[in-house]
C-alpha positions as CSV (number, residue, x, y, z in Angstrom):
1,M,-35.5,-5.0,-88.0
2,T,-35.3,-1.2,-87.8
3,P,-35.6,-0.1,-84.1
4,K,-38.6,1.9,-83.2
5,K,-38.2,5.7,-82.9
6,R,-39.1,7.0,-79.4
7,I,-41.4,10.0,-79.2
8,A,-42.5,12.0,-76.1
9,F,-45.4,14.5,-75.7
10,H,-45.7,17.3,-73.2
11,T,-49.0,19.3,-73.0
12,L,-49.5,22.6,-71.3
13,G,-52.8,24.5,-70.8
14,C,-56.4,23.4,-71.2
15,K,-58.3,20.1,-71.5
16,L,-58.8,21.1,-75.2
17,N,-55.0,20.8,-75.7
18,F,-54.9,17.4,-74.0
19,S,-57.6,16.1,-76.3
20,E,-55.7,17.3,-79.3
21,T,-52.3,15.9,-78.1
22,S,-53.9,12.5,-77.7
23,T,-55.3,12.7,-81.3
24,I,-52.0,13.8,-82.7
25,S,-50.1,11.0,-80.8
26,R,-52.3,8.4,-82.5
27,Q,-50.9,9.4,-85.8
28,F,-47.6,7.7,-84.8
29,G,-48.3,4.0,-85.5
30,I,-47.0,1.4,-83.0
31,A,-45.1,-0.4,-85.7
32,D,-42.7,2.5,-86.1
33,F,-42.9,4.6,-82.9
34,E,-42.8,4.0,-79.2
35,I,-44.5,6.7,-77.1
36,V,-42.4,7.3,-73.9
37,D,-42.7,9.7,-71.0
38,F,-41.5,13.2,-71.6
39,G,-38.9,12.8,-68.8
40,E,-37.2,10.0,-70.8
41,Q,-34.7,10.0,-73.7
42,A,-36.5,10.2,-77.0
43,D,-35.8,10.8,-80.7
44,F,-38.6,13.2,-81.0
45,Y,-40.2,15.6,-78.4
46,V,-43.5,17.4,-78.9
47,V,-44.4,20.4,-76.8
48,H,-48.0,21.5,-77.1
49,T,-48.0,25.1,-75.9
50,C,-50.4,27.5,-74.2
51,S,-50.5,31.3,-74.5
52,V,-53.3,32.2,-72.1
53,T,-50.8,33.9,-69.7
54,A,-47.2,35.0,-69.7
55,V,-46.5,32.3,-67.1
56,A,-47.9,29.7,-69.5
57,E,-45.5,30.9,-72.2
58,K,-42.6,30.7,-69.8
59,K,-43.5,27.1,-69.0
60,C,-43.5,26.3,-72.7
61,K,-39.9,27.6,-73.1
62,T,-38.8,25.7,-70.1
63,A,-40.2,22.4,-71.4
64,I,-38.4,23.0,-74.8
65,K,-35.1,23.6,-73.1
66,Q,-35.6,20.5,-70.9
67,A,-36.2,18.3,-74.0
68,H,-33.1,19.7,-75.7
69,R,-30.9,19.1,-72.7
70,R,-32.3,15.6,-72.3
71,N,-31.2,14.7,-75.9
72,P,-29.4,17.4,-77.8
73,H,-29.7,15.3,-81.0
74,A,-33.5,14.9,-80.7
75,Q,-35.9,16.7,-83.0
76,V,-38.3,19.0,-81.1
77,A,-41.7,20.0,-82.4
78,V,-43.4,23.0,-80.8
79,I,-47.1,23.3,-81.6
80,G,-50.3,25.1,-80.6
81,C,-51.4,28.5,-79.2
82,A,-48.1,30.1,-78.2
83,V,-46.6,29.2,-81.6
84,Q,-49.6,30.7,-83.3
85,A,-48.9,33.9,-81.3
86,N,-45.2,34.1,-81.9
87,P,-43.7,31.5,-84.3
88,E,-40.5,33.4,-84.9
89,M,-39.5,33.2,-81.2
90,F,-39.9,29.5,-80.9
91,G,-38.4,28.8,-84.4
92,T,-35.1,30.4,-83.2
93,M,-34.9,28.4,-80.0
94,E,-32.0,25.9,-79.8
95,G,-33.1,22.3,-80.7
96,V,-36.4,23.3,-82.2
97,S,-37.0,21.6,-85.6
98,W,-40.7,22.1,-86.3
99,V,-43.0,25.0,-85.5
100,L,-46.7,24.3,-86.2
101,G,-49.7,26.5,-85.6
102,N,-53.1,25.4,-84.3
103,Q,-54.4,24.1,-87.6
104,D,-51.1,22.8,-89.0
105,K,-50.2,20.8,-85.8
106,F,-52.4,18.0,-87.0
107,K,-49.9,17.5,-89.9
108,L,-47.2,16.5,-87.5
109,G,-47.5,12.8,-88.0
110,E,-47.3,13.3,-91.8
111,I,-44.2,15.5,-91.4
112,V,-42.3,13.2,-89.2
113,S,-43.3,10.0,-90.9
114,N,-43.0,11.2,-94.5
115,A,-40.5,14.0,-94.7
116,S,-40.2,13.4,-98.4
117,L,-43.4,15.4,-98.8
118,F,-41.3,18.4,-98.0
119,N,-38.3,17.2,-100.1
120,M,-36.2,16.9,-96.9
121,D,-34.3,14.2,-95.1
122,I,-35.8,14.1,-91.6
123,T,-32.4,13.7,-90.0
124,E,-31.2,17.0,-91.6
125,V,-34.2,19.1,-90.8
126,H,-33.3,22.3,-89.0
127,S,-36.7,24.1,-89.1
128,I,-40.1,23.6,-90.7
129,S,-42.5,26.4,-89.8
130,L,-46.2,26.0,-90.7
131,V,-48.4,28.6,-89.1
132,S,-51.6,29.3,-91.2
133,E,-53.6,32.4,-90.7
134,I,-56.1,31.1,-88.1
135,S,-58.7,33.8,-88.6
136,K,-59.6,32.4,-92.0
137,T,-59.8,28.8,-90.8
138,K,-63.3,27.2,-91.1
139,E,-62.2,23.6,-90.8
140,F,-63.0,21.8,-87.5
141,I,-60.8,18.9,-86.5
142,P,-62.5,16.7,-83.9
143,S,-60.2,15.3,-81.1
144,Y,-60.4,13.1,-78.1
145,S,-58.0,11.7,-75.5
146,I,-57.7,8.0,-74.6
147,G,-54.5,8.0,-72.6
148,D,-56.4,8.2,-69.3
149,R,-57.7,4.8,-68.2
150,T,-61.1,6.2,-67.0
151,R,-62.1,9.3,-69.0
152,S,-61.8,11.1,-72.3
153,F,-61.6,14.8,-73.1
154,F,-63.8,15.2,-76.1
155,K,-63.4,18.3,-78.3
156,V,-66.8,19.3,-79.7
157,Q,-66.1,23.0,-80.6
158,D,-63.2,25.3,-81.3
159,G,-62.6,29.0,-81.6
160,C,-64.5,32.0,-80.2
161,D,-66.3,35.0,-81.6
162,Y,-66.4,36.9,-78.4
163,F,-63.2,39.0,-78.4
164,C,-63.2,39.9,-74.7
165,T,-60.7,42.7,-74.1
166,Y,-58.3,40.6,-72.0
167,C,-58.3,37.4,-74.1
168,S,-56.0,36.4,-77.0
169,I,-57.7,33.1,-77.6
170,P,-59.8,34.2,-80.7
171,F,-56.5,35.2,-82.3
172,M,-54.9,31.9,-81.4
173,R,-57.8,29.6,-82.1
174,G,-59.8,31.4,-84.7
175,R,-63.5,31.9,-85.1
176,S,-66.1,29.6,-83.5
177,R,-66.7,26.3,-85.4
178,C,-67.8,22.8,-84.9
179,Q,-69.2,19.8,-86.7
180,N,-73.0,19.1,-86.8
181,V,-74.6,16.9,-84.2
182,E,-74.7,13.8,-86.4
183,N,-70.9,13.9,-87.1
184,T,-70.1,14.8,-83.5
185,M,-72.1,11.8,-82.3
186,K,-70.1,9.5,-84.7
187,V,-66.9,10.5,-82.8
188,A,-68.7,10.1,-79.5
189,R,-69.5,6.5,-80.5
190,E,-65.9,5.9,-81.2
191,I,-65.1,6.9,-77.6
192,A,-68.0,4.8,-76.3
193,A,-66.5,1.8,-78.1
194,T,-63.4,1.9,-75.8
195,E,-63.3,0.9,-72.1
196,L,-63.6,4.5,-70.9
197,K,-66.4,5.3,-68.5
198,E,-66.6,9.1,-68.7
199,I,-66.5,11.8,-71.3
200,I,-65.7,15.5,-70.6
201,L,-66.9,17.8,-73.3
202,T,-64.4,20.5,-74.1
203,G,-64.0,23.4,-76.4
204,V,-63.2,27.1,-76.4
205,N,-66.8,28.2,-76.1
206,I,-68.9,25.0,-76.1
207,G,-72.2,26.7,-75.4
208,D,-71.8,28.2,-78.9
209,F,-71.9,24.7,-80.4
210,G,-74.2,24.5,-83.4
211,R,-74.7,28.2,-84.1
212,H,-73.4,27.9,-87.7
213,T,-75.2,24.6,-88.3
214,N,-78.7,25.7,-87.2
215,E,-78.4,23.5,-84.1
216,T,-77.7,24.0,-80.4
217,F,-75.6,22.7,-77.6
218,L,-78.8,21.4,-76.1
219,D,-79.4,19.3,-79.2
220,L,-76.0,17.7,-78.8
221,L,-76.6,17.1,-75.1
222,K,-79.9,15.4,-75.7
223,Q,-78.2,12.9,-78.0
224,L,-75.3,12.4,-75.6
225,A,-77.7,11.7,-72.8
226,I,-78.8,8.5,-74.6
227,L,-75.4,7.5,-75.8
228,Q,-74.8,3.8,-75.2
229,G,-71.4,2.6,-73.8
230,I,-70.6,5.7,-71.7
231,D,-71.8,6.0,-68.1
232,R,-71.0,9.6,-67.3
233,I,-70.7,12.9,-69.3
234,R,-69.4,16.2,-67.8
235,I,-69.8,19.6,-69.3
236,S,-66.6,21.7,-69.1
237,S,-66.6,25.5,-69.1
238,I,-69.8,27.1,-70.4
239,E,-70.6,30.8,-70.6
240,P,-73.3,31.9,-68.1
241,E,-75.5,33.5,-70.8
242,L,-75.3,30.3,-72.9
243,L,-76.2,28.0,-69.9
244,S,-80.0,28.0,-70.5
245,D,-82.7,26.7,-68.2
246,D,-83.3,23.9,-70.7
247,I,-79.7,22.7,-70.3
248,I,-79.9,22.9,-66.5
249,E,-83.2,21.0,-66.5
250,L,-81.8,18.3,-68.9
251,V,-78.8,17.7,-66.6
252,S,-81.0,17.6,-63.5
253,A,-83.2,14.9,-65.1
254,S,-80.4,12.8,-66.6
255,T,-78.5,10.0,-64.9
256,K,-75.7,10.3,-67.5
257,L,-75.1,14.1,-67.5
258,L,-73.4,14.9,-64.3
259,P,-74.3,17.7,-61.8
260,H,-71.0,19.5,-62.2
261,F,-70.8,23.0,-63.8
262,H,-67.8,25.2,-64.6
263,I,-69.1,28.7,-65.4
264,P,-66.7,31.6,-66.1
265,L,-67.5,34.6,-64.0
266,Q,-64.2,36.5,-64.6
267,S,-65.3,39.4,-62.2
268,G,-67.9,39.9,-59.6
269,S,-68.0,43.6,-60.4
270,D,-70.4,44.8,-63.1
271,K,-68.0,47.7,-63.9
272,I,-65.2,45.3,-64.6
273,L,-67.4,42.9,-66.6
274,M,-68.3,45.8,-68.9
275,L,-64.6,46.8,-69.3
276,M,-63.9,43.2,-70.2
277,K,-66.7,43.3,-72.8
278,R,-68.3,40.2,-71.3
279,K,-71.8,39.4,-72.6
280,Y,-73.6,39.4,-69.2
281,L,-73.7,41.2,-65.9
282,R,-73.3,39.5,-62.5
283,E,-77.1,39.1,-62.0
284,V,-77.1,36.6,-64.9
285,F,-74.4,34.5,-63.2
286,A,-76.2,34.6,-59.9
287,N,-79.4,33.6,-61.6
288,R,-77.7,30.6,-63.2
289,V,-76.3,29.5,-59.8
290,M,-79.7,29.8,-58.2
291,R,-81.4,27.8,-60.9
292,I,-78.8,25.0,-60.7
293,K,-79.1,24.8,-56.9
294,E,-82.9,24.8,-57.0
295,L,-82.9,21.6,-59.1
296,M,-79.6,20.1,-57.9
297,P,-78.7,21.2,-54.4
298,D,-75.5,19.1,-54.3
299,A,-74.2,20.3,-57.7
300,F,-70.6,21.2,-57.9
301,I,-70.2,24.7,-59.4
302,A,-66.7,26.1,-60.2
303,A,-66.1,29.7,-61.5
304,D,-63.2,31.4,-63.2
305,V,-62.2,34.8,-61.8
306,I,-59.5,37.2,-63.0
307,V,-57.9,39.6,-60.5
308,G,-56.0,42.8,-61.3
309,F,-57.8,43.7,-64.5
310,P,-57.0,47.3,-65.6
311,G,-59.3,49.7,-63.8
312,E,-60.1,47.3,-60.9
313,T,-59.9,49.5,-57.8
314,S,-59.8,48.3,-54.3
315,E,-63.5,49.1,-54.0
316,D,-64.3,47.1,-57.1
317,F,-62.4,44.1,-55.7
318,E,-64.2,44.3,-52.4
319,D,-67.5,44.6,-54.2
320,A,-66.6,41.5,-56.2
321,C,-65.5,39.5,-53.2
322,A,-68.8,40.3,-51.4
323,F,-70.7,39.1,-54.4
324,I,-68.7,35.9,-54.8
325,D,-69.0,35.2,-51.1
326,S,-72.8,35.4,-51.4
327,L,-73.0,32.8,-54.1
328,D,-73.5,29.1,-53.4
329,I,-70.6,28.0,-55.5
330,T,-68.0,25.4,-54.7
331,F,-64.6,26.4,-56.1
332,L,-62.8,29.3,-57.8
333,H,-60.2,29.1,-60.6
334,V,-58.3,32.3,-59.8
335,F,-56.2,33.9,-62.6
336,T,-54.0,36.9,-62.3
337,Y,-54.5,39.3,-65.2
338,S,-51.7,39.0,-67.7
339,E,-51.2,41.3,-70.6
340,R,-51.7,39.6,-73.9
341,P,-50.5,41.0,-77.3
342,G,-53.3,42.2,-79.6
343,T,-55.9,42.6,-76.8
344,K,-57.7,45.9,-76.2
345,A,-57.0,45.7,-72.4
346,L,-53.3,46.5,-73.2
347,M,-54.4,50.1,-74.0
348,M,-56.5,50.5,-70.8
349,D,-55.7,52.8,-67.9
350,G,-55.6,51.8,-64.3
351,K,-52.9,49.1,-64.2
352,V,-52.9,47.2,-60.9
353,D,-49.6,46.8,-59.1
354,E,-48.2,43.2,-59.2
355,R,-48.0,43.0,-55.4
356,E,-51.6,44.1,-55.1
357,K,-52.6,41.5,-57.7
358,R,-50.9,38.8,-55.6
359,R,-52.8,40.0,-52.5
360,R,-56.1,39.9,-54.3
361,S,-55.3,36.5,-55.7
362,Q,-54.5,35.1,-52.2
363,R,-57.8,36.6,-50.9
364,L,-59.8,34.8,-53.5
365,H,-58.0,31.6,-53.0
366,Q,-58.9,31.8,-49.3
367,I,-62.6,32.3,-50.2
368,S,-62.4,29.3,-52.6
369,E,-60.8,27.0,-50.0
370,S,-63.5,28.0,-47.5
371,K,-66.3,27.3,-50.0
372,K,-64.9,24.0,-51.1
373,H,-64.4,22.8,-47.5
374,E,-68.0,23.8,-46.7
375,F,-69.3,22.0,-49.8
376,Y,-67.3,18.8,-48.9
377,S,-68.5,18.9,-45.3
378,R,-72.1,19.0,-46.5
379,Q,-71.5,15.8,-48.4
380,I,-70.7,13.8,-45.2
381,G,-73.2,11.0,-44.7
382,K,-74.5,11.1,-48.3
383,S,-74.4,8.3,-50.8
384,A,-72.5,8.7,-54.1
385,E,-71.1,6.8,-57.0
386,V,-67.4,7.0,-57.6
387,L,-65.3,6.4,-60.7
388,W,-61.9,5.2,-59.5
389,E,-58.6,6.3,-61.0
390,S,-55.5,4.3,-61.5
391,D,-53.2,6.3,-59.3
392,N,-51.5,4.9,-56.2
393,I,-50.3,7.6,-53.9
394,K,-48.9,6.5,-50.6
395,G,-51.1,3.4,-50.7
396,F,-54.3,5.3,-51.6
397,M,-56.2,5.6,-54.9
398,H,-58.6,8.4,-55.8
399,G,-61.8,8.9,-57.6
400,F,-64.6,11.4,-58.2
401,T,-68.2,11.3,-57.4
402,G,-70.8,12.4,-60.0
403,N,-70.8,15.9,-58.4
404,Y,-67.0,16.0,-58.5
405,V,-66.1,15.4,-54.9
406,K,-62.6,13.9,-54.8
407,V,-62.5,10.8,-52.6
408,R,-59.9,8.2,-51.6
409,T,-59.7,4.6,-50.4
410,P,-56.8,2.2,-49.9
411,F,-55.4,1.1,-53.3
412,D,-57.1,-1.8,-54.9
413,P,-56.2,-2.6,-58.6
414,L,-59.6,-4.3,-59.0
415,L,-61.3,-0.9,-58.5
416,I,-59.5,0.9,-61.4
417,N,-62.0,2.2,-63.9
418,Q,-64.9,0.9,-61.9
419,I,-67.9,2.8,-60.7
420,T,-68.9,1.9,-57.1
421,A,-71.5,3.0,-54.6
422,V,-70.1,4.6,-51.5
423,K,-71.0,6.7,-48.5
424,I,-68.9,9.8,-47.7
425,T,-67.7,9.6,-44.1
426,D,-65.2,12.4,-43.5
427,V,-63.2,15.3,-45.0
428,N,-59.4,14.8,-45.0
429,D,-56.6,17.3,-44.7
430,D,-55.4,16.5,-48.3
431,D,-58.6,18.0,-49.9
432,T,-60.2,14.6,-50.3
433,C,-63.1,12.8,-48.6
434,S,-63.0,9.3,-47.0
435,V,-65.7,6.8,-47.9
436,K,-67.0,3.4,-46.9
437,F,-68.4,0.8,-49.3
């Protein structure tokens, strides 16, 4: 019997990448391949890259070098956004055999399993580079993850038509596209047929779902709200101008759609929002937060914020901090502005010193920690339902409430992937809450 080949995957970046990695990994049949941890010796390594910041690209290179050191004879495939941005750089790295862009990465299983399609002996491959021009891509490839024992990241949309001045994602992911509601629900039912309890809807700009099929994201949510076999559905990042009152009201009335929102703000300064070419001013964001809290006072609201964008003065930053402080939000994802090739922000004046960027980032992290602790403290004494994870950290396991409060309890294997009713009793030092059953 021919021994199985060992293949390992490493994913950087967003939930969308994780959903796609899981889909790609399922191309490697268990009869011929064994999927192992990236830290182990393998015959094939796959690094799914991210290009959203320079730091992300650096992590991609580090992962590739680690794989090559772990097994210098292994074949290394580098796929995804950073490859789409700079295929030549990755193709010349030591140990790299395959360089596949964002559409072509879904051919990986075919390439590895059937190298004869390229008239090559897989053991003699030095480099295959397939990086299609993503701007012309109209095909949408649905993906979902099943590696987690409790939840699935479900890709319902890809690409973006916004072209914000700081963002290279439209160049890496192409134009906005999706399947129609009917076909999207077919994939959702595949997930529902597993033992997973929760779906997290992902995409580049999921609020744009349906624009090219004469449907809307609301149409999809209405169908998902009655999906049998799944207990909980979360909406990942959705643009504030696309988060309609109808969507908020649907979530508030649903027992399946969870009161957890992730809304990109990017800046609390109208001046900077206009320089970024965002499609809203901060009043729109504040209105969305207010409407959510009117209907769901305990909803968890996270926001993305970029610090150090060109032209952001100290006065602009202080103005933004005051605005953010005034909002009833729970958590900030803070990003330091990073120059991205091909973006209009590269040509803008008013570059912010790196030391000042770090100071501003630290300030926003402090605001975020304060808001999250305040939100957690308000949950003490309240009842909630928790989906328990499979982790075992120092004798504790963790889970999340519907409104995304992270809680812990002594490890009990019988609780894994179970939803239980609890009462929140305390806020711990490790950014979790204690509960009692």
